[in-house]
VEXVEXKOL-348496 format. One line per field, with one value per residue (C-alpha): residue in one letter; x, y, z. Coordinates in steps of 0.25 Angstrom, whole numbers, m for minus. Layout:
BEGIN
r (A|...)
u (X|...)
v (Y|...)
w (Z|...)
This chain:
BEGIN
r (M|H|S|N|E|W|V|L|V|I|F|T|L|M|S|Q|L|A|V|G|L|F|V|M|Q|E|L|Y|L|A|Y|R|H|M|E|D|P|E|M|R|R|V|K|K|N|V|L|Y|T|D|L|V|L|V|I|I|A|L|I|I|S|F|F|H|L|G|K|P|S|N|A|T|N|A|L|S|N|L|Q|S|S|W|L|S|R|E|I|L|F|L|S|I|F|T|I|C|L|I|I|Y|T|F|I|F|S|R|S|T|I|N|T|L|L|L|K|L|F|G|I|F|T|L|L|S|G|I|M|F|L|F|S|M|A|K|I|Y|M|L|E|N|A|P|V|W|N|T|A|Y|T|P|I|E|F|F|T|C|S|L|L|L|G|S|L|L|L|M|S|L|I|Q|N|R|L|M|R|F|D|A|E|E|L|S|F|F|A|R|R|M|F|S|L|F|L|L|I|T|L|L|L|V|I|D|M|G|A|A|I|Y|H|H|F|I|D|F|T|P|N|S|P|G|R|P|D|S|S|Y|L|P|S|I|V|K|F|L|F|L|I|I|S|L|I|A|I|I|F|Q|F|Y|N|F|N|L|K|K|R|F|T|S|A|T|G|I|S|F|V|F|V|F|V|L|I|A|E|V|I|G|R|Y|M|F|Y|A|S|Y|L|M|S|G|V|K|Y)
u (95|93|80|85|87|73|68|76|70|56|59|66|55|43|49|53|38|33|41|38|23|23|31|22|9|14|17|4|m7|m9|m14|m24|m33|m33|m47|m53|m57|m52|m39|m37|m40|m29|m19|m22|m21|m7|m3|m8|0|12|11|10|22|31|27|30|43|47|43|51|63|63|66|78|83|82|75|65|74|85|77|80|95|94|90|102|112|105|117|125|115|106|99|95|90|82|75|73|67|58|53|50|44|35|31|28|20|11|9|6|m4|m11|m12|m18|m28|m34|m48|m42|m28|m18|m12|0|4|2|11|21|22|21|35|41|37|42|55|57|54|64|75|71|73|86|91|88|96|108|108|112|122|134|149|151|138|141|129|120|129|123|112|104|100|93|87|82|76|69|64|58|51|45|41|35|28|22|17|11|4|m2|m6|m13|m21|m24|m37|m41|m39|m50|m60|m56|m65|m61|m54|m46|m42|m37|m28|m23|m21|m10|m4|m4|2|14|15|15|27|34|32|37|50|53|52|61|71|70|73|84|91|89|95|107|109|107|112|122|128|126|134|139|153|155|161|151|141|136|136|121|110|102|89|82|86|80|67|66|69|58|48|51|49|36|32|36|28|16|16|17|5|m3|1|m4|m17|m19|m15|m27|m37|m33|m35|m31|m39|m32|m31|m19|m10|m1|m1|5|16|19|20|30|38|39|44|54|59|59|68|77|78|82|93|97|100|105|115|121|122|128|138|146|145|142|133)
v (m74|m89|m95|m101|m87|m83|m95|m90|m76|m82|m91|m81|m70|m80|m87|m73|m68|m80|m78|m63|m65|m75|m65|m53|m61|m65|m51|m45|m55|m56|m69|m62|m58|m72|m75|m66|m74|m63|m61|m77|m76|m65|m74|m86|m80|m75|m88|m96|m86|m88|m103|m102|m93|m102|m114|m108|m103|m118|m123|m112|m116|m130|m124|m117|m130|m137|m149|m151|m162|m152|m145|m157|m155|m140|m143|m152|m141|m133|m131|m123|m119|m107|m113|m125|m116|m108|m120|m125|m112|m111|m125|m122|m109|m116|m127|m117|m108|m120|m124|m110|m108|m122|m117|m104|m110|m119|m115|m113|m107|m111|m97|m102|m113|m102|m93|m103|m107|m93|m91|m103|m98|m85|m90|m100|m89|m79|m90|m93|m79|m78|m91|m87|m74|m82|m90|m79|m72|m79|m74|m76|m68|m54|m49|m57|m57|m44|m40|m37|m52|m54|m40|m42|m56|m52|m39|m45|m56|m46|m36|m46|m53|m40|m35|m49|m49|m36|m39|m52|m45|m32|m37|m43|m30|m24|m33|m32|m25|m12|m20|m29|m17|m9|m21|m23|m8|m7|m20|m15|m1|m9|m18|m6|0|m14|m15|m1|m3|m17|m10|1|m10|m17|m5|m1|m15|m15|m1|m5|m18|m15|m1|1|m12|m19|m10|m13|m18|m20|m34|m45|m35|m37|m25|m26|m17|m10|m11|m22|m16|m3|m10|m17|m3|3|m8|m6|9|7|m3|6|18|8|3|17|21|8|11|26|21|10|20|30|19|8|m2|m7|0|m9|m24|m23|m12|m20|m31|m22|m18|m33|m35|m24|m28|m42|m38|m29|m41|m50|m40|m39|m54|m55|m45|m52|m65|m58|m50|m63|m69|m56|m55|m66|m76|m90|m100)
w (126|125|127|140|146|142|150|162|160|161|172|181|179|181|193|199|196|203|216|216|214|226|235|232|234|247|251|246|246|261|268|277|265|259|264|254|241|232|239|238|223|222|229|222|208|212|217|205|196|204|203|188|187|195|188|175|180|184|171|164|173|167|153|159|165|152|157|169|174|176|187|196|193|196|210|213|216|227|236|225|214|214|202|210|221|212|207|221|226|214|216|231|228|218|227|239|230|225|240|244|232|236|251|247|237|247|253|267|267|278|280|288|277|266|273|275|261|257|265|258|244|247|252|240|230|236|236|222|217|225|219|205|207|213|200|192|201|196|196|181|178|184|176|185|198|203|213|201|199|213|213|199|202|215|210|198|206|216|205|195|207|212|199|196|209|207|193|199|210|203|196|210|217|209|215|230|240|248|259|250|241|254|258|244|241|252|247|232|236|242|230|221|229|229|214|212|220|213|199|204|209|196|188|197|196|181|179|188|182|167|166|177|182|169|160|146|145|160|164|163|157|143|133|130|126|138|130|137|151|146|142|155|163|154|157|172|171|165|175|186|181|179|193|199|191|195|210|208|202|213|224|219|217|227|217|203|192|181|180|171|176|185|175|165|175|177|163|161|173|168|154|161|169|157|150|163|164|149|152|164|156|144|152|156|142|136|147|141|152|147|153)
């Protein structure tokens, strides 16, 4: 692939991770526990990490546009261009996230205002993912114009976001008291189950797209090696086994016994998604469709 496509790989994964992390922290870090200093430190750490991710994604997007001045031009066609809408919703998401983080970082939290901007940030993030998927669903690119594209983007966002959230809070969980652990244990069980489900969906979509629907010599499909797809699938299998083991261990002891277990799973899934995104863009180039 060209360097421009690698910029897209990094941008799409980084921005999807940022949206997924915010969605998952809204679901799993409850407002009613935010008066606890330790819980507030957990959420602050997550929000600051999310800000870093989305700002890096915005900077990377400038490289894809060629010049920063092109960002203004890209917003000039909102009525008909999904690229313009993608940039608009990413900008709204970033602004709302900054405001949300500022409100939460104050000594006295305005819960109503925080929830309001939480809703704005969630909606703009979801619309950003939807706009990103629609960019690639083109009639002249049959390899992209399938249900696999939005499924892949949304699954990747929630899966990476879930794992990063769990990675960021696992160290803190070791310091919680019995009451906090009891509350978080219930939430961690559901988060483990969600991650397992997302991994299964990701593997199923990858198998269908790369090994069934994406068959060699079929119309609009390149005759390419299956090796990267197999490697991605193996990384996801290892990640699934590892997360099941972590879930079993957490279920026995009601707490994390390792500060790095979930982080290793996150890294493995991230590598799998990088390989999958590489195949996503490479498939377009190899199909013979010209830019």
